[in-house]
N, C-alpha and C positions, 0 to 999 in steps of 0.2 A: 559796307565798304569792303572791297576785295583786298585782302592782305597779301595773297600770293597765288600763283597758278603753277602747277607742275604736271608734266606729262612724261611718260616713259614707254618705250617699246623694248621687249625682251625676247631674245631668240630662245625658243623652247629647247632647241638642240643644245644650246650652251648650258642650260640648266641640267639637261639629261647627262651631258658630259661631266659636269661638276659632281652630280650624284654618283656616276660611275667611278670617278676618280677619288672622291672623298667619302662616299657612302652616307650613312645617316648623319654624320657630323655636319655636313653641309646644311641639311634641313634643320638640324638642331641649332645651328648658328642663326638662321634666318627667321624661323617660325617661333611665335609665342606658344605657350603651353597648349592653349585651346586649338590653335592651328595645327600644332604637331600631332595631336590626337586625331584630328580630321584627316591630315595627310597620311598617317599610318593606316587608318581604316580604308581610305580610298586606294592607297598603294597596294594593300593586301588583296583587294578585290579586283583591281584593274590597274596595273602599274602605270600605264600611260596617263590615266586620269590623275594619278598622284603627281606625276611630273607636271602636268598642266596646272594643277592646283598650286603647286610650289611656284611655278613661273608667274601666275597671276598675282600671288602674294608678293613675290620679289618685285614685280613691276609696280604694284600699288604703293609699296613702301618707298621705292625710289621716287615716284611721283609726289608722294606726300612730303618727303624730305626736301624736295625742290620747292614745293609750294610754301613751306614754312621758312625757307631760306637758310637752313642749316646744313643741308647735305647730310652725310653720315658722320656728324660730329655731335658730341654731347650737348644736350641731353638726348638727342636722337640716337636710338639704337634699334637694331633689327627687332629685338625681342620686346622692347617697350612699346612697339607699334604693332597692333594686331588688326587684321582685316576680318571682320565678322559680317554676318548678314542679318538684316531685319527679317521678320516673318514673311514679308513680301518677296524676299530674295535680294532686295537692294543692298549693295555692299556699303559698309560703314567702317570708319576707323575707331578703334577702341585703344585708348592710351593707358599706360601703366607707369608707375614710379615717377621719377624726376621729369620725364617727358610730359606726363599728365599734368603735373604741377606747373610746368613751364607754359604749356598750352592754355590752361585755365587762367593763369595770372594775366595773360594777354587778352582774355575775352574772345578767344577764337573758336570757330566751328568749321567743320569740314564737309565737303561734298565730294563723293568719289564714284568713278565709273571704271569698271574693268571689263576686258573682253579677251578672248583668245580664239585663234583660228589657225589651224595647221601648225605652222612652225613659229608662230609669234603670239605673245601676250602683250596687251597694251593697257595703259591706265591713264586716266585724266583726273586731276584733283584740283579743286578750288577751295581755298581757305579764306573765310570771311572774318572780319573783326566786327563784333557787335557794337 
């Protein structure tokens, strides 16, 4: 049974401007530790690739927060929600802390799709109840 659906589109230029204005603090607010390491590695090799990575993660977390119906309110936080990839490359949500407990207590599971093209990153999330 579908619990919720969320979608988000993010302007990559807006993410680039936030990074320029706030530096690494912006990424540190949005990304979980594993994502932050990947962002730093990608940004060091090719800064634009780092910006796109951050934009897709931002978009995915927004879509997820909409699908679970909480928006950015506790227990949903940027850093307790992590976007990882299966060996196949398929994106998946990994939850931490109180958000993980909240999600598990409701018997929920998540399906996620992310994409980026030129100036936009977009995500679509479906959350199901077992």
